[in-house]
C-alpha positions as CSV (number, residue, x, y, z in Angstrom):
1,M,27.1,-6.2,-41.3
2,P,25.3,-8.8,-43.5
3,R,24.0,-11.6,-42.0
4,K,23.8,-13.9,-44.6
5,A,26.1,-15.5,-47.4
6,E,25.2,-16.2,-51.0
7,W,26.1,-19.7,-50.7
8,K,25.7,-22.2,-48.1
9,S,28.7,-22.4,-45.3
10,S,30.1,-26.1,-44.3
11,W,27.9,-26.3,-41.1
12,S,24.4,-25.5,-44.0
13,N,24.7,-29.6,-43.8
14,V,24.4,-30.4,-40.3
15,S,22.1,-29.8,-37.8
16,S,23.1,-27.4,-35.4
17,P,22.1,-24.9,-33.0
18,P,20.7,-21.1,-34.3
19,P,22.9,-18.7,-35.2
20,P,25.4,-17.0,-31.8
21,D,23.8,-14.3,-29.9
22,P,25.2,-10.7,-32.0
23,V,26.6,-9.4,-29.0
24,F,29.3,-12.2,-29.0
25,L,30.5,-11.1,-32.4
26,A,30.3,-6.9,-31.3
27,T,32.4,-7.9,-28.5
28,A,34.6,-9.9,-30.8
29,T,35.1,-7.7,-33.5
30,E,35.9,-4.2,-30.5
31,I,38.9,-6.3,-29.0
32,V,40.5,-7.0,-31.9
33,L,40.1,-3.3,-33.2
34,R,40.8,-2.2,-30.0
35,A,44.6,-4.8,-30.3
36,G,45.0,-3.3,-33.8
37,D,44.9,0.1,-32.2
38,I,47.2,-0.8,-29.4
39,Q,49.8,-2.6,-32.3
40,L,49.5,0.8,-33.9
41,R,50.7,2.2,-31.3
42,G,53.5,0.5,-29.7
43,Q,55.0,0.5,-33.4
44,A,54.5,4.6,-33.5
45,S,56.2,4.5,-29.7
46,G,58.4,1.4,-29.7
47,F,58.0,-1.5,-27.2
48,R,59.8,-4.0,-25.2
49,I,61.0,-7.2,-26.8
50,D,61.6,-10.8,-24.7
51,K,62.6,-13.8,-25.5
52,K,59.9,-17.1,-24.6
53,G,62.1,-19.5,-26.5
54,T,65.4,-19.4,-29.0
55,I,63.5,-17.4,-31.6
56,D,60.2,-17.3,-29.9
57,L,59.7,-13.5,-29.0
58,V,56.8,-12.1,-26.6
59,T,56.4,-8.1,-26.6
60,E,55.2,-5.7,-24.1
61,V,52.5,-5.3,-26.6
62,D,51.1,-9.1,-26.4
63,F,50.2,-8.4,-23.1
64,E,48.7,-5.7,-23.1
65,C,46.6,-6.7,-26.0
66,E,45.8,-9.8,-23.6
67,R,45.0,-7.5,-20.7
68,M,42.6,-5.5,-22.6
69,C,40.9,-9.0,-24.0
70,R,40.5,-10.4,-20.5
71,E,39.6,-7.3,-18.6
72,I,36.6,-6.9,-21.4
73,L,35.5,-10.2,-21.2
74,G,35.9,-10.9,-17.7
75,E,33.0,-8.1,-17.7
76,R,30.9,-9.3,-19.5
77,F,30.9,-12.6,-19.3
78,P,32.1,-13.6,-16.1
79,D,31.3,-17.7,-16.4
80,H,33.0,-17.8,-19.6
81,D,36.0,-19.0,-20.0
82,I,39.5,-17.4,-21.9
83,L,42.3,-19.2,-23.2
84,A,44.9,-17.1,-24.8
85,E,48.6,-17.3,-25.6
86,E,50.4,-15.5,-22.7
87,F,48.4,-16.2,-19.5
88,G,46.8,-19.7,-20.8
89,G,43.5,-20.5,-19.8
90,A,41.3,-19.1,-16.9
91,S,40.5,-21.8,-14.1
92,L,36.7,-21.2,-13.5
93,S,35.1,-24.0,-10.5
94,T,32.1,-24.6,-13.2
95,P,33.4,-25.5,-16.5
96,S,31.9,-23.2,-19.1
97,R,29.8,-24.1,-22.1
98,F,31.6,-21.1,-24.0
99,R,35.2,-20.6,-24.7
100,W,36.9,-17.4,-26.4
101,I,40.4,-18.1,-27.8
102,F,43.1,-14.9,-28.0
103,D,46.1,-14.3,-30.0
104,P,47.1,-10.8,-28.8
105,V,49.5,-10.5,-32.0
106,D,49.4,-13.7,-34.0
107,G,53.1,-12.7,-36.3
108,T,54.5,-11.6,-33.5
109,T,58.2,-12.3,-35.2
110,N,56.8,-9.8,-38.1
111,Y,55.4,-7.4,-35.4
112,A,58.9,-7.2,-33.6
113,H,60.9,-7.2,-37.0
114,G,58.5,-3.5,-38.7
115,L,57.3,-6.2,-40.9
116,P,53.7,-5.2,-41.3
117,I,51.9,-8.7,-41.7
118,F,50.4,-9.2,-37.6
119,C,47.0,-9.0,-36.3
120,A,44.9,-9.9,-33.7
121,S,42.5,-13.4,-33.9
122,L,39.7,-14.3,-31.4
123,G,37.9,-17.1,-31.9
124,L,34.4,-18.2,-29.3
125,E,33.7,-21.6,-29.5
126,I,30.0,-22.7,-28.0
127,D,29.4,-26.1,-26.3
128,G,33.4,-27.2,-28.3
129,Q,31.6,-25.7,-31.8
130,R,33.5,-23.1,-33.5
131,A,30.8,-20.5,-33.3
132,V,32.0,-16.3,-34.1
133,A,35.2,-15.4,-34.8
134,A,37.0,-11.7,-35.9
135,I,40.5,-11.3,-36.9
136,Y,42.1,-7.4,-37.5
137,D,44.9,-6.8,-39.6
138,P,45.8,-3.2,-38.3
139,S,48.0,-2.5,-41.3
140,R,45.8,-2.8,-44.2
141,R,42.7,-2.0,-42.2
142,E,40.9,-5.3,-42.2
143,L,38.5,-7.0,-40.6
144,F,37.8,-10.3,-41.0
145,T,34.6,-11.7,-39.1
146,A,32.2,-15.3,-39.0
147,E,29.3,-16.7,-37.5
148,R,28.4,-20.2,-38.2
149,G,25.9,-21.1,-40.7
150,Q,26.3,-17.0,-41.2
151,G,28.8,-16.7,-43.9
152,A,32.2,-14.9,-43.5
153,Y,33.0,-11.4,-44.1
154,L,35.7,-9.1,-44.6
155,N,34.7,-5.2,-44.2
156,G,31.5,-6.3,-44.3
157,R,31.8,-7.7,-48.0
158,A,31.0,-12.2,-48.3
159,L,34.1,-14.0,-48.2
160,H,34.3,-17.2,-50.6
161,V,37.5,-19.4,-51.1
162,S,38.7,-20.1,-54.5
163,D,37.7,-22.1,-57.5
164,T,41.4,-23.7,-58.4
165,R,41.4,-27.2,-58.8
166,A,44.1,-28.0,-60.3
167,L,47.0,-28.3,-57.4
168,L,49.4,-27.2,-60.6
169,D,47.4,-24.6,-60.2
170,S,47.7,-23.6,-57.0
171,L,48.7,-20.9,-54.3
172,L,49.9,-22.4,-51.4
173,V,50.5,-20.5,-48.2
174,T,52.5,-22.3,-45.3
175,G,54.4,-21.6,-41.5
176,F,57.3,-22.7,-39.8
177,P,57.2,-23.7,-35.9
178,Y,59.7,-21.7,-33.3
179,D,62.0,-25.0,-32.6
180,M,62.3,-25.4,-36.7
181,H,66.1,-24.8,-36.1
182,R,65.7,-28.5,-34.1
183,Q,63.3,-31.0,-36.4
184,S,63.6,-29.1,-40.0
185,S,64.5,-31.5,-41.9
186,E,61.0,-33.1,-42.3
187,I,58.9,-29.8,-42.6
188,V,61.0,-28.6,-45.2
189,E,61.2,-31.9,-47.1
190,L,57.5,-31.2,-47.2
191,F,57.7,-27.8,-48.3
192,G,60.0,-28.7,-51.0
193,T,57.3,-31.0,-52.6
194,F,54.6,-28.6,-52.3
195,L,56.9,-26.3,-54.4
196,K,57.3,-28.7,-57.0
197,T,53.9,-29.7,-57.1
198,S,52.0,-26.1,-56.9
199,R,52.3,-22.9,-58.8
200,A,54.0,-21.0,-55.6
201,V,54.4,-21.3,-52.4
202,R,54.3,-18.7,-49.6
203,R,55.2,-18.4,-45.9
204,L,53.5,-14.9,-44.0
205,G,54.3,-16.1,-40.6
206,S,50.9,-15.9,-39.3
207,A,48.3,-18.7,-39.6
208,A,45.4,-16.8,-38.5
209,L,46.0,-14.3,-41.9
210,D,46.9,-17.7,-43.9
211,L,43.7,-18.5,-42.5
212,C,41.8,-15.2,-43.8
213,Y,43.5,-15.6,-46.9
214,V,42.0,-19.1,-47.6
215,A,38.7,-17.4,-46.8
216,A,39.3,-15.0,-49.2
217,G,40.4,-16.8,-52.0
218,R,44.1,-14.7,-52.0
219,F,45.7,-19.1,-51.1
220,D,44.6,-21.4,-52.6
221,A,45.3,-23.4,-49.6
222,F,47.4,-23.5,-46.4
223,W,49.6,-26.7,-44.0
224,E,51.4,-26.1,-41.5
225,Q,52.4,-28.2,-38.4
226,H,52.9,-27.6,-34.9
227,L,50.2,-24.9,-34.3
228,K,48.2,-23.8,-31.2
229,P,44.6,-23.4,-30.8
230,W,45.4,-19.3,-30.8
231,D,46.8,-19.6,-34.2
232,V,43.6,-21.4,-36.2
233,A,40.6,-21.1,-33.4
234,A,39.4,-18.0,-35.2
235,G,40.8,-18.2,-39.3
236,A,38.9,-21.9,-39.3
237,L,36.2,-20.4,-38.7
238,I,36.2,-18.0,-41.5
239,V,37.5,-20.8,-43.7
240,E,34.5,-23.0,-43.3
241,E,32.0,-20.3,-43.4
242,A,33.6,-19.3,-46.4
243,G,32.8,-22.6,-48.2
244,G,36.3,-24.0,-47.5
245,R,37.6,-27.4,-46.0
246,L,40.0,-28.4,-43.1
247,T,41.0,-31.2,-41.7
248,G,44.2,-32.9,-39.8
249,M,47.1,-33.8,-42.1
250,G,45.9,-37.5,-42.5
251,G,42.6,-36.3,-43.2
252,E,41.3,-36.8,-39.8
253,P,38.6,-34.0,-38.6
254,F,39.7,-30.8,-38.1
255,N,40.1,-30.4,-34.2
256,A,41.9,-26.5,-32.8
257,A,43.6,-28.8,-30.1
258,V,45.2,-31.3,-32.3
259,P,48.4,-29.3,-34.0
260,H,48.5,-28.9,-37.4
261,L,46.0,-29.0,-40.3
262,V,45.0,-28.5,-43.7
263,A,42.7,-25.8,-45.1
264,S,41.8,-25.3,-49.0
265,N,39.1,-24.5,-51.1
266,G,38.0,-28.1,-51.1
267,H,38.7,-28.8,-54.7
268,L,42.5,-29.0,-53.5
269,H,41.7,-30.9,-50.7
270,P,42.3,-34.8,-51.6
271,H,44.7,-33.6,-53.5
272,L,46.9,-31.7,-51.2
273,L,46.0,-35.0,-48.4
274,A,47.5,-37.5,-51.3
275,T,51.0,-35.6,-51.6
276,I,51.4,-35.3,-47.6
277,E,50.9,-39.1,-47.7
278,Q,52.9,-39.9,-50.9
279,F,55.7,-37.5,-49.5
280,R,54.9,-39.5,-45.6
281,S,55.0,-42.9,-47.5
282,R,58.2,-42.1,-49.1
283,K,59.6,-41.4,-46.0
284,R,58.4,-44.1,-43.9
285,T,60.8,-46.9,-46.7
286,D,63.8,-44.6,-46.5
């Protein structure tokens, strides 16, 4: 796999440790590819679907993928922490410098309905910094990967964000939370604001793929609220290493533990943040 992109990533101006051990990316890639195989087998054979909330689904495939991930990581890196969607965080007696963050099926609602927009997403943090990422879309056989300071790739080909500079020329993407039916007003109104100020807005149902598509230049920017760390940990690094920018929705530094973000090609970022702030200012005075 290529090791160096042709542009400087967002890490290039920051004093940072050497690139992660290659075994970490190899392991992350192996796990998401295995998860993709499990997902496709489940589609072919059928699977049980349960509910975690009113409209929040979980399938037996989610659990099978997560068990597989935990088994591999537990065997190879027994002193590493693991945070994943279905079984939560590992409890080690001593906190680790290494934390793996896994979403076994990002886009479970799509998956449960037979819509082929879903993936497995795995990121590794070292000393709190995003270090390694792998996201695999088995329907399209697209493997997105990144290592800190080494660029981002799709099936081994270097990625770079788009060069779109005007919001009116942009194709945006967003997502909605599972409790949308209880708090839809502000989210829908902001969605409508961006509909009026961009070329178009899409909603795919997989935050990890949304971020990958920003990195690949397919989308110019992405925003969403009410996210979880496993939704964004891997995709955030892929965007950064493709030359993009991430912040919170108020412009604060991005943190995967904070449940909202804006990801863009960088050129559009000030326009996106200004649009959000103007929208919120109007809401405060209404």
